[in-house]
N, C-alpha and C positions, 0 to 999 in steps of 0.2 A: 825170934822167927816163928814160933807157935802161935803167938798172940797176933801176928800179922795174918797167919793162915786163917786162924779162927775168925777174925775180924773180916776177913776177905770172903769166907765161907757164909758168915752171917749176912754179909752184904749181897752175896750173890744168890742168896736164898730168897732174897726180897726184890730182886730184880731178874725176873724171868726173861727179860728182852735179850740179855747177853748171851751170846753162843760161843761155844769152843771153837778152837782155831781148826780150820779144815784139814790141817796137814796131819794131826793126830786125831784118829777117829776112835771114840769109845764104842763099847759093845752096842749101845744104843746112842745114836746122835740125836741132839736136841738141846734144850736149854739145861742149865745148870741144875735148875729146879728139878726137871724131869730126870736128870740124871741121878740126883739125889734120891728121889722117890723110887726109882728103878733099883737103887743099891739097897734101900731099905725093904724093899718088896722081896728081893733076892736073898736078903740076909736071914739066918736062922734065929729063931728065938730061943733064948736059954734062960729059964726062970723069967725075970722080969727084964732081962737085957736083951739086946740084938747083938748078934755076932756078924761081923761083917768081913767078908773075904779081904785079905791084904792086898791082892792083886786088884779087885775092885776099888778099894780104897785109893791105891797108888794111881790107878787111871784117872779117878775123880781129882785126886790131888794134881795129877799132870794136867788135866783139863783145866782146872781152876787156875793153875798158874799160866797156862797158856792164854787163857781168857783174861787174866791180870795183864800179862805181858801185851796182849792185843789192846787192851782197853788204855795201858799206859801209853802205848804207841800212839793210840788215836788222841789221847789227851794231849801227849807231846805234839802231834801233828796239829791238833787244834790250837794249842798255844803258839806254836809257830806260825800258823795261819793268821791268828789273832794279832801276833807281833808284826807280821807283814801288813796286816790291814791298818793297825795303828800307824805304822810308818806311811803307808799310802795315805791314810787320812790326813796325818801331819804335813806331808808334802803337798796334798791338795788343798789344805788350808793355807799353807805358805803361797802356794800358787794363786789361790782365791784372793788372799791379801794384796799380793802383788798385782792381780789383775784389777782389783779395786781401786789401788793407787793409780794404775794406768788409766783407768776408766774416768776416774775423777780429774786427772790430768788433762785427759782429752776434753771432758766437758768443760774445764775451766778454760782450755785452750780455744774450744769452739765458741765458748761465750765471750771471749776476749779477742782483741786485735793488736798485734805488736806495732807500735809507731815508734820509731827510733829506739827500737830496744826496749820499750817501756810497753808492759801490757796494760791495756785499757778495756774496760767493758764495752761490748758492742753498743748498748743503749747509750753509755755516755759519749761514745765516739760518734753514734749517730746524731745526737742532740747537738753535740759540739760542731759537727760537720755541718748541719743545718743552720745553726746560728751563724757560723762563719759565711756560708752561702748567703743568707739573708743579709748579713752585715755588708758583704761585698755588693749584693744587688742595690741595697740602699746608698751605699758609697757611690756607686755608679749613676743612680737616679740622682743624688745630690750633686754630683760633679756635672752631669748633663743639665740639671737646673741651674747650677752656677754659670756653666758655659753659656747657656742660653741668655741667662740675664746678664753676663757680662757682653755677650755679643750684642743684645739690645742695647746696652749703655754704649758700647762702642759705636754701633750705627748711630744711635742718637748723638754721640759726641762728634762723629764724622760730619754729620748733618748739621749740627750747630757750628762746627768748625768751618764747614763750606759756606754756611750763612754769614758767618763772622767774617770770613775772607771776602765774600761778595760784598758785604756792608763796608768792610774796610776798603775794597777797590773803589766803591762809590764814593766813600768819604775822602779817599786819595784824590779821586778825580775832581770832587767838589773842592777839595782843599787846594789842588793844583790850579783849578779855575780861579778861585779866590786869591790865590797868590799871584797868578798872572794877572788878575784885574787889579791886585794891589800894586803889583809891578808897573802896570800900564798907567794907573793914576799917579804912581810915584814919578814915572818917566814923564808923564804929561805934565805934571807940577814942575819937574825940573826943566823941562822945555819951556814952561811958561815964565819960570824965573829966568831963564838965559835970555829971553827975548824981551 
């Protein structure tokens, strides 16, 4: 216990910023250093020693203990504050990590499109979409071209059929006339042979 008091006294001598507790007021309030100096000044000299009054020493001891208690309470309060700050920092780090995850998910969701439940990059989707549209337009042009070509062939075929039918009608008429001429000749020949 004495070692602690001596160590605390030595520490307090070198730290003039620590003040005693306000509830216990020494004869002269101030820093512990000034209280020590005041106590030494008021002490009596005896040969090469200083005689210090017991009451003054007890007051100084009480002030030192009060200062130590205040310092300890401040240290404990600072440690508790640091611990709460560490917890706050840890929770903020966790929240930051969760936020980063959410942000990266949102960015990837923004960069992609869901098609039939499959996530596809927007650029891939756009390129695929334009290729499909271009393919459909090319197919439409091809079908229109094929339709016009088929229509032209159909028109030509109908014209050729009509011409063929007209020629066939002409041929039929000529063939009928030849047959009639041949029948007349035959009839004429038969008539000639009967006579």
